N, C-alpha and C positions, 0 to 999 in steps of 0.2 A: 376680436368680433369677425365672423366668417360668410360672405355671400353666398347665400344656399338658392341653385334653383327649387321650384316646390316638388319634382321629383327627388331630390337628395333629401328636403327635410322631409319626405315620408318616410324615406330610409333612416334617417333620425329618429324621427319619432317610432319605429319599429324597433331599435335602438334601444330605447329607452323602456321600451314595455317591454323587452327579453333581454336586459343587462342583470336581475336576478337570479334568470334561465342562466346565464354564462355564469355568473359569479358562483351559483350550487356545481356547476358543471368542471369550473375551474379545482376547487376542492375536490370531486370527486377521479376526477383523472389523475391529478399530479399525486394523490393518495395510491390509486393505480399502478401508475408508470412508478414508481418509487419501490413500492413492495415487489414489482415484477424486476424491476435492478436487484433489487437485495436479494430475493430468492435468488435468482442465477447467478449471485457472486459477484456481480459488477459493482467497483467501486469508481465513485464518478465525484469528481469536484462540487457538482452543484446540481440540483434541480429548478430551474426557475419557472415561475408564471405570472401573468397577467392578463387584463383583461382589457381593451381598447379602451381606454379613456375617452369621454366624449369631446375634448376639445381636438386630440390626436385624429378621431374620425370624421369630425367637422374638414378641420385639414385636407384630407383626403378624397372628402366628394368634392371641395370646393373644387380641386383640381380635375377629379378624375371620377367624378359622380355618374356621366353618362354611362360608364365603360359598363356601372351594375345597377341589375333589373331588379332585385329586391338584397336585404341587407345577407340574405342566402350565397348570394354571390362572392360577398367579402369572408376572406379562408381564414382572415387574421386576428376577428374581432375577440377570439380565445386563444393568445400563443404559449407553449410552453419550451424551454430553452433545457437542453442538459449539455453542460460541459464536461469532458472528459478528460484526464491527465494524459492519454495516451492518442496518439493519433491511431494506432488498431482498434481502437475500442468506440471509435465511432461508428464504424459498422456493425461491434456487436452490441451495442445500443439499439442500433436501426433493427436488426432482426429482432430485439425483445418488442420494438413498437408495432411490425409487421405482426407478430403473434398477438399481442392486444389489441390492437385497432385495425379498423378496414382503413387502408391507406387509398388514396385518389391518385393513380398512376400520373394519370394525364395531367395532375396538376402540379407535384411533384419535381424539386427541382433539387439537382446536386449541383451546388456551385462550383464544388472540387475538378468539376469536369468540363467548366463553361472557359477557363483562362487559355490565353495560345501559350504555344510551346517556350516563347521566350519572354511571357510576361509573368506576373505575381501579382497576391492581391487577397483579397477575402476569400475564404474558403467556409464555405459550410452547407450541410446535409436540411434540405427543409423536406420534410413530410408532412404533405396533408389528409389528414384523418375525419374520420367521423367516427359513434358509437352509434349502436343501434337504433338506444333511446333520444338520440337528440338531432331533431332535422339539420343543426346548423353544422359545417365543418369545422376542424380547429388547428392549429399549425404546431409544429414541434419539429426545431433547430436542434439541431446536434452537431457538435462543435470542439473544438480543442482548448485548453485552456490560453496557448499560443494564438490560436485562430482566435479567441475573443476577444484577448488583448489587442489584437492588430485591426479587427472589426471598431472596437472603442474608439479606437486612436483615432483610425481613417473616419471614421463618422466625425469627431468632435476637429477635427482638421481639414478635412475634407469638404462634401458636397454641404453637413448640414451647417455651415456657416454662409451659403450662399454667396460666396466671393470665389471667382476664380481664382486659382492658387496657382504660383509662376512655375515653371517646370522646374528648378532645379529642386524645388520643394517637393515636386511630384516625381523627382529622378531618385531622392532621399528615401522617400517615402517608398519606394519600390524595391530600394537594396534593403531596407528593413522589412519588409517582407519576405524578401530572398530569408533571409538570415533566420527569421522566425518559422520560415517553412524548411529549413534546414536542420535545425534544429527540433521541429517535432519529429521530424524523421529521423534524426540521430538516437532521442531519447526511445522511442518504440525499437529501434534497432537494437540499442543497450537492453533494454527490458528482454527481447526476445535471447539475446544471446546470452543473458544471467539463467535465462528458466533454462536454454541449452546446457548451460553449463552446471545448474544445479542436477538436474534429471543424468547427467553425464557422472556425478561427483556420487549420487545416489546408487546408480547402479555399481560402482566401481566399489561404496561400503558393503552392499547386497553380495559382492562376490566374494570378499575378504580381501581386496588386492590393496589394503591399507597402506601402504607402502607407496604410492600414486596417488594418495590422496591430500593434497593440499589442507592444514588444520585450519578451521575459518567455521564461521559463525554457523553456514551455512551446512558443512561436513559433520563439523559436531554434532549439531542436532540429530542428523542422521545415523551418527553413530549413536547417539543417548538412544535410540531406536532397539538398535540390537540390547539394550539392558545390561551392557559390559561388566559392569560394577557389580551385578547383583549376584555371583560367586560368593567374593570378597566378601559382601556384605550378609549374606546368608552364611558365611562361616564366622563372622564377625558376630553378629544375632544370635547365635548357639551358646555363646559364654556364658550369656544371663537369659538363654529362653526368649531372648526379645522379640517382641513385634516391631518389623521396617515400616516406619511411616514415609512414603515417597516425596519428597523437599524437589523444587527446577534445582538441575546438576548444571545447567550452563554458566553460571558464574565460574566456576570449573576450566575454563576456556581459557580466559585471563591466567589462569594460576599454571596448567599444563603449558601455555605459551611461553611464560616468564622464566618457566627450569629449562627451557630449551628445546620443548616439543613444535616439529614444525609440520610432520606429518602425522593423521592416525597411526601408522605404523607406529611411530616412538612413542605414543599413549600405548596401545597393544603392548609394548615389550614394555612398559613401564610395569604394567600390571601383572605380567608374567615373571619379571624381574623381583617385584619389590612388593607383590601381595604378603609374601611371608612377613617384612620385615612391616608391614601394615598392621598386620593381624596380632604380633607382638605388641605394637603400640597400645592395641584398640585392648590386650588384654590385659596390661598396664590400667587404661583407663577405666574398662566395664568392671575390675579389680574393687575400685574406689565407691562404688555405690552399686545399688539394687536395681536401676530404671529396668525397667520392662518393655520398654519403648525407645529405640535408635531411629536416628535419621539415615534415610539412604546419601547423605553425602559422608558420614561419617569412611565408608570407603575411598572414594576419593583426595579427602581430606589426608585420608594418615597415609595416602600411596606417595603424596608430596611429600609429606613429613619427613616421611622413611627415604625417600630419593634425596632431599636439600640433605639430611642428617648424614648419609653415607657417602655423600661426594662433597663434603668438607662447608657446605653453604652456611652452618651454625647458624646462629642468635639474627644474624642479617637477613641470611636469606629466609628464617620461618618467618623473621618479624614481615618482609618483605611480601610471604605469601599469608599470614593472618592480614593484612593490610586489603590482602588483594578479595579477600573473603569477608572481610567482618569492618571493614572500612579503616581509618588511619584513627588508632586512637594508641596513648603509653600505654594502655593495658594489654597490647599486643607484643610490646617489649617484654613483658614480666614475663608472657605466655609463653616467649620464644626463649627465656633464659632461662625458665625452668625445664622448658622440653631439652635443652642442650645438657640440664644439668642430670635428667632420668635418661638419656639416651646410653651412658654408659652402663646401664644395666638389659640394655635392649641385646639380646645373643646375635641377631642377626648382624650386628656393629661391628663385631670381631672375626667377623667371617669374611673370606677373600670373595672377591668378584668374581 
């Protein structure tokens, strides 16, 4: 039970009357914010919202009800919280909020700037906003996942309990806050460095300097954008006048790495040196069928098969290849054995490198 003076009771009555409006505004504003973040391509951990409960408001008014002339002076009846994965994204989210709502800059608080240089603690960006069709303001908090974790821990172990905390515990909490702050900064730094790395690799791929490009998921994806296997696939498709059906080729990253490719230059050399062998294998395969549709994976698969056969990988090497591409199965062993038996009839096997 709370003991409120008449002024605070009047504010509480106003709150009860306006609560349906706040609940409706919560749905509308939360939807607007989520849609705007999605349109901007911003991925966040969560968007939360709440309308302050009557009990919570009564407790606030009991302590400092005289501060407020009316319900309109209380800016957090409706509150939203956007939790980001990265520190840099807090300001990106803030820019979306600024475009979407009218920001009350006089009452907006950036708690990230309030700490002394030698202190750590709760950090968050709080905007007080309004929309034209709503007379009341509302609050949007923006913070990272780690800042959110710190806020919850500090709230549960600190002032919420109403008990004075011994200095040794305050010191330990401050140390933890510093670690979380450093982790936040490092996660953002790593993401930024990875983005720069991807851009450099994409530029090298586009320029054709493939020997300088390490073979990994990002670089192989950029390489596939150049459609490097298309000439071979087109030649193979001509055997039966087949239509080429595009299928995902990322599974061949593991296959090329398994046969020793370390750079995109290595993959490019396999295309150059083993396309004829891959074509001969396809002639044998296509000669056994009249299918008029072939997958775009035929080219890279036969390149790997030709490389393995020519370099003595034999049944074991082929089994590993099929396991990579098809999943582990006893049938892969049979396919590998059959391919080794057929290899004696492929002309490229009798040619010197």
